[in-house]
N, C-alpha and C positions, 0 to 999 in steps of 0.2 A: 570409684577406686578409693580404697581409708590406706590409713598409715601403712608405710611397707616396713615389714616384720624386721629385725635386726636381721642381718646374716642373707638375705636374700642380695639376688642379681641385681645390677643396675637397670633401670629404664631406659628405654631406647626412645628419643624423641625424633621425629624423622620429618623436615623441613622440605616441601614442596617448593621448588622455586623454577621461574620461568620468567621469561621477557618483560621487561617492564613491570615487574614487581617493586613494591617500595622498600627500599634499603631498610629504616627505619621499624617497618614492620617485620624484616628479619630479625635484625641484628640486636633491638630490642629484647624480645623476647627471649632469642638465643643465648643473649647474655644472662639472663633469670636463671635460664637452667643453669649455665656455665658456673655463675657463683654460687648458685647451690650446692656444688659440690667441693668448696671450699667450708662449707657449714655442716657437713655431713651429709649432705644428701648427694645422689648415685645416680646422675645421667649419662647415659651416652646420646653427644649430639649429632647429628648427619645431617647435609645438606642434599639432594636429588635432585636432578633435572630430567625432563622426559628421555634426552638421549645422552643425559652424564656429559653434555658441553656447558660450559661458563655459559651465564645470563648477563645482559646489560638491566640492570636496574632504570628506574626512573629518573634516576639523577644522574646517569650516566658511568655508576661504578659497575665494574664486572664483581660478579660474586662465583666463587667456583664453586662446582657439584660433586662431593665426593663419590657419588654414584651412577649411574642412572638407574630408570623406573624397571628395567628389564633384569638389573642386575642384583634389585631384591627378592629376598625368597619372602619376607613380611615387612610390614612399614614398622612393625613396635605397637611399645605402648601409647606411643602417642603420634597422631600424624596433624602437622600444624600446616597450614594452606593460608598464607598470606596474601594481602591484596595488593592493587595498588591502583594511580589515578585514576585509568580507564578501566571500565570494568567488561564493556561491551565485545574487546575484541578477543581476551581471553575465553570468554562463552562461546565463541564462534570458533575455539580448536579442538578440533574431533580428539586428534591425541593426547592432548591436557586435559580434557574431560577421561576421559580412557583410562588414564594415569589417576585420576583423584580416586575414580569407581573402584579400581585395582588395589590401590593403597588402604584406602577406607575398610576393604573387605577384609584388610589383615591387621588393621589397628582396633587398639582397645578403646584408643579414645580420639576423636576426630576434632579438631579445633581449626575455626576460620579467623582472619584476624582483618576487620575493615572488608574490605570489599571482596573479599576472598568467599564471602558468604555468597555471592553469585555464583562464582563457581560450585558451591556446594550444592547449589540451588538447582542449577543447569543440569548438575551431573544425578539428579532424584534423590537427592541426600537430604532435603530438608521438608521434603513434602509432611503435611498433619505434623512439622514441629513448630516452638517457637523459636526465632533468631531475631537478631541484632545485627547491624553495620552501621557505618556511619550517617549522622544524621543528614547528612548533605543527599546520599542516597535511599534512605529508606522507602520512600514514594515510592520511587524506581522498583525498588526489590518487591515491596509489595504487588504493585503493577505488571510486574514483568513473570512472577511467579505468585498467583492465586493460593496457589495451597499451601504457601508459608506464611504463618502467624507472625507475622514482623513487629518488633516491639521497638517504635523506633528512636524513644530515648534512653532506652537500656544504656551499661558501660558494657554489660557483658551479660549473655543468657545461656544458663544450662538446660538442656533439653536430652535427659537419657544421656545417653553415650557422646552426644554431638553438643559444641560449645563454639557459640559465634560470640566477636567481641564488637565495638564500634573503631574510631580512627586507631591509629598504629599505636598511640601512646596506650591506649585500651588492652592492646596485646600484654602490656607488662601487667596489667591487674589481671588478667584472666591469667596469666603464666605465674603469678605470684600464689592467686586463689589453688594452680592445681600444685605447687611445691607444698603450700600448707597442708592440702589434702592428702599429699605423698608422706611427708616427713613432718607436717608438724608445724605451729604457730610458731616454734622459736626458729627455726631452719628460716622459715617465710620472714619474718622480721630482722633476723640479721641479713636477709639480700636487700632486702628493701634500705636497710641503713647503708648498705654497700653502694647502694646506689643511687642511695638520697633519694627515695620515691616515698610517697605517701604508703601506708602500709597498711590496709590497700583498700583502694575504693570500691565499697559494695557494689554488686553487680548491676541493682536496680537503679543507684544513682544517675540523676539526669547529665544530660553530656552537655548540656549548655544552660546559662542562667535563666531563671523564668523571665524575667524581661526581653530576654534577646529573644524568647521561645516566642511570645506574644507577638502576631502577626502585626505590621506595619499596618496603620489605621490613620485615614484620614480624619477621622472625628477628633476633633481638637481637645473636644469636651474629655472624652474617652480614654486620649493622651495622657492627659492633666491627673485623671484619675488613677491609672495606672502608675505613675510616675509616683503619684503621692504614698502609694502603698510600699513601692521599693524605698522611697527615700527616707517613710516613719513607719515601719514594719510595726511598733509600739501603739500605735494611733488606732483611733476609733475608725473601723473599714467594716463598719456591720453597712448591711446593705443598705437600711435608711441613712447612715451618714453618709453611704456615697453616693445616694440621690440627691441629698441635700448639696452637698461639695458642688455636684455637678449642674444643678437647678434643675432635675430631672424627677421623673416617678420611677420608684422604686421598679416597678413594672418595665420601663422603657430601659431602664439602665442593666437590669437582669436580660433583656432582650440584645441590648449591643454586645455585653459580653457573650453571649452565644453566637451570633451573626458575627461579630469581628473579632472574639478571642478562641474561640472552639472551647470555652469553659465558663462553671458559673461565675459569679464573684467570690462565694465564701472558698472555693477552692483556688485559685488565684491568689487570694490572701492567704490559705495556707502555704502552698507553695513557696511563697515569697518570704514568710516566715522561717519558713524548716531552712531556708536559702542562707539568711542571715544568722539564722543560730548555727549550722555549720559550721561558718567565716568564723564565728566568735570562737566556738570550740576549738578550733585549728590554731586560732591567732592570739587568745588570751588566756589568762589562767582563772577570769570571772567564776565564781561559783554558780552552780546550775540556778538557783532562785534570781541571781541577777540576769544570766542571760535568758531565762524565761521570760521573765519581767520586760527586759529591752528588746525583746525581740517580739513580745505582743502574745506570747503564749499564755501568759500570767502564771503558771504555777509550772516545777519541774513537771508534774504527773502529766499534764495535758502535754509538754512539750515530747515527753515521753512515749506516748500512746502514737503521737504526731510523728515521730519517729520510726518507731515499728511499724504501724500501720503502711506510710511510703516507703521506707528503705530495708526495713526488717531487720533493723539495727537500733539499739539504744545510745543516747547521747553518750553516755560513759566510754563505748565499744568506741564510737567514733572521735572522741579525744584522746584515749589509750593508743589508739591506732597510730593518730598522727605524733602522738609524743615520741611511742617505739620506733618509728620512722628514723629518728635520730634529726629530724629538724631544725635548726636554730631559730627559736624564736624570732629574734631580732630579723631575721632572715625573711619571716613567713609571710607576711603582706605580700613579698614578691613570688612565693613558693606556692600558693595557695589558691593560685587558679588550677592547679590539678585538681582541686577537689569539684571542680564546676565545668570545664572546659577541656572538650577532645581537640586536638588537633593531628589532622590523617596525614 
């Protein structure tokens, strides 16, 4: 969907709610669309349950349904299927799966939030498609539904008319992306400023920090090498330098990275430097050449190529997005975690 032309009717957003759904997974994205109406957007938001009854969320809070699935002629423009802490019980609910299929059939775009991807997959809607979910459940989604191409580290993924996102806060990123697609970047920025959130994390951005993603290893020597890269990303971290630091051969350190970390030394170093550069772009006003030097990229052009290759955006866009979100620089160290960690 592209920007909505002036004078067209409102876009209908239908949230399918069910027992055990996560409250933030509903209210966060819902607030994005509701806030957009204050800045020129035109959304009509409604909640539906299978039978029209209220549902109890995973936190114990009750959510009201505006309609039952049977009351709807069509889902409208956007169907949103949130997730919850438990995914195995909803996918065994035949009535709920049938509701997902029925609503998807009449929606222009279907989006799942967090473990809502399991419902879409169980309904057969993600076969042959790329999809994201919370990092903790990504492996299970891939094992349970081998026809789905799971991207375990993405914030959100768009594949045709289907969109899937990671943890609950990533649903806000996905919703902001939809607002920008429908009504333009200025409206989306205004919503982000109003909600005091980053505008907006790229869909391909990592859910977790690089060091947190690295599997625990009993190899003390390898742990020291990994930590040294994080502590000083601007240091010499060539394969030869790592091997000297560890007191082993270059071939041995490469094999350890492959076996224990699941990546190459060069790839690990690049990811750490990328993360360090993102943090600096979000929390300080240093020039690009200073950031590139302090994070080990050497030059702004090398840093730019790494950003485009990994995130699909330039460092300038990352910095501009954080500034337009209206986040106070003095508070940035506390809020900057939104760029790396997703809490479901």
